[in-house]
GUTIGU-328230 format. One record per residue (C-alpha): z, y, x. Coordinates in steps of 0.02 Angstrom, whole numbers, padded with zeros to 5 digits, always signed. Last residue first. Layout:
// GUTIGU-328230
ZYX/...
END
This chain:
// GUTIGU-328230
+08070+02957+02309/+08237+02899+02379/+08284+02780+02239/+08132+02675+02286/+08056+02587+02138/+08070+02402+02096/+08257+02430+02070/+08216+02510+01903/+08186+02334+01834/+08375+02305+01838/+08395+02437+01703/+08421+02342+01541/+08511+02193+01620/+08635+02302+01711/+08597+02405+01865/+08737+02535+01879/+08753+02651+02029/+08908+02671+02138/+08920+02850+02204/+09046+02910+02073/+09197+02822+02147/+09342+02820+02024/+09372+02636+02052/+09414+02470+01970/+09410+02502+01783/+09271+02629+01809/+09162+02491+01884/+09204+02378+01737/+09152+02511+01612/+08989+02545+01704/+08944+02360+01701/+08984+02350+01515/+08878+02502+01477/+08731+02433+01576/+08728+02269+01480/+08783+02118+01583/+08661+02024+01695/+08730+02118+01844/+08675+02221+01994/+08807+02342+02059/+08756+02491+02162/+08728+02583+02325/+08600+02710+02382/+08621+02787+02554/+08529+02921+02650/+08569+02900+02832/+08630+03040+02945/+08760+02934+03037/+08905+03018+02945/+08811+02998+02782/+08795+02812+02810/+08983+02800+02841/+09022+02875+02671/+08896+02768+02577/+08961+02611+02663/+09139+02660+02619/+09089+02669+02435/+09008+02497+02445/+09159+02416+02527/+09281+02497+02406/+09180+02438+02256/+09177+02256+02309/+09360+02268+02365/+09412+02317+02188/+09336+02155+02124/+09192+02127+02004/+09210+01967+01903/+09207+02067+01741/+09030+02115+01791/+08961+01949+01735/+08818+01868+01833/+08871+01977+01979/+08773+02053+02122/+08843+02179+02247/+08714+02301+02310/+08679+02398+02470/+08536+02516+02512/+08491+02609+02669/+08384+02756+02723/+08351+02829+02895/+08162+02835+02865/+08113+02737+03021/+08269+02630+03035/+08249+02576+02854/+08398+02475+02796/+08422+02344+02662/+08567+02241+02596/+08579+02126+02446/+08740+02026+02425/+08840+02133+02546/+08957+02024+02649/+09138+02074+02668/+09211+02202+02787/+09071+02328+02764/+09069+02460+02901/+09113+02346+03047/+09110+02435+03214/+08955+02405+03321/+08968+02583+03390/+08809+02634+03296/+08887+02570+03135/+08895+02394+03067/+08829+02336+02898/+08856+02159+02837/+08725+02041+02768/+08715+01909+02632/+08540+01932+02560/+08405+02019+02658/+08308+02178+02690/+08254+02257+02856/+08193+02097+02938/+08011+02126+02892/+07981+02305+02837/+08052+02376+02678/+07978+02428+02510/+07945+02247+02460/+08129+02204+02489/+08206+02285+02334/+08143+02187+02184/+08144+02017+02269/+08316+02051+02342/+08391+02090+02173/+08316+01935+02094/+08375+01830+02241/+08553+01891+02214/+08545+01856+02027/+08470+01683+02055/+08601+01646+02188/+08740+01673+02062/+08667+01542+01946/+08640+01426+02094/+08821+01442+02149/+08875+01406+01970/+08767+01250+01964/+08831+01176+02126/+09003+01123+02063/+08920+01052+01907/+08812+00930+02004/+08629+00983+01993/+08526+00945+01837/+08557+01122+01775/+08450+01196+01913/+08309+01073+01878/+08302+01122+01694/+08296+01305+01747/+08146+01267+01858/+08057+01181+01713/+08092+01328+01598/+08018+01449+01725/+07865+01340+01759/+07827+01323+01572/+07855+01509+01548/+07740+01549+01695/+07605+01437+01621/+07602+01536+01458/+07670+01445+01303/+07536+01382+01186/+07543+01408+00998/+07452+01573+00984/+07550+01660+01122/+07702+01739+01039/+07746+01581+00944/+07729+01480+01104/+07843+01608+01187/+07986+01575+01066/+07951+01387+01061/+07969+01371+01250/+08129+01473+01246/+08199+01365+01105/+08165+01211+01211/+08271+01288+01347/+08418+01311+01228/+08400+01135+01159/+08400+01059+01334/+08549+01167+01387/+08658+01099+01247/+08788+01021+01362/+08797+01172+01477/+08983+01205+01494/+09068+01162+01658/+08930+01218+01776/+08898+01367+01665/+08780+01397+01520/+08825+01559+01433/+08783+01687+01568/+08631+01600+01642/+08557+01563+01470/+08588+01739+01404/+08511+01811+01562/+08354+01708+01533/+08321+01791+01365/+08365+01965+01430/+08251+01943+01580/+08108+01890+01468/+08121+02034+01343/+08016+02155+01446/+07867+02039+01470/+07746+02156+01563/+07887+02241+01657/+07996+02102+01728/+07851+01981+01736/+07833+01955+01924/+08018+01989+01951/+08070+01853+01829/+07944+01731+01901/+08006+01758+02079/+08190+01743+02031/+08158+01578+01942/+08056+01512+02089/+08193+01557+02213/+08328+01470+02111/+08214+01318+02099/+08178+01310+02286/+08361+01323+02336/+08381+01433+02490/+08504+01552+02408/+08600+01401+02345/+08624+01340+02523/+08702+01508+02568/+08813+01497+02415/+08875+01325+02468/+08910+01394+02641/+09016+01538+02577/+08976+01688+02685/+08969+01712+02871/+08876+01877+02870/+08722+01912+02973/+08705+02087+03046/+08623+02244+02978/+08617+02409+03072/+08689+02585+03079/
END
């Protein structure tokens, strides 16, 4: 089993390299435990403010500054100022790019949580898995994919701002990855990462498939991805 590059949507690939999307993901991961409400606050912005509908984004971002100013004796922490500034930059892009950037933030968030437990080159966004015979295991790209050749462990996650956009093929691909991994003596952990509440993510997975191996990482439990599921 190994990872190979996937030829995904080119606009999405550019979004994954966007400096502001990367900064937002980095700040969220850095403070995902010590500021437990931060991810929820930012998730509401990313879910409600789309490329087509973000006219009041300035007011919403100002309210974030005020919220954390009130919690910090009248001065928002530097990371909040940087986070809000990066979000402002994201929403200054043309509307057709904004939705790709919103999705990229979720994918980069997942990658930033998962990759630290892997060696260089073993974890990335937008990859496919192939087996030892170079046969495709995942037909479409996996948003966050990781494999440890030393420990014979792999992880694969689809990332969605809203879990209602999950497709049957997303779930089928992940379930087949888990099956093929077992046949090649790999431990596998697969799941859906979303900014929706856990219960909503679980409900949408059940709507699409009866597979029990797909784990739920909604907005309440995304932080659990910091820790290896194999420990």
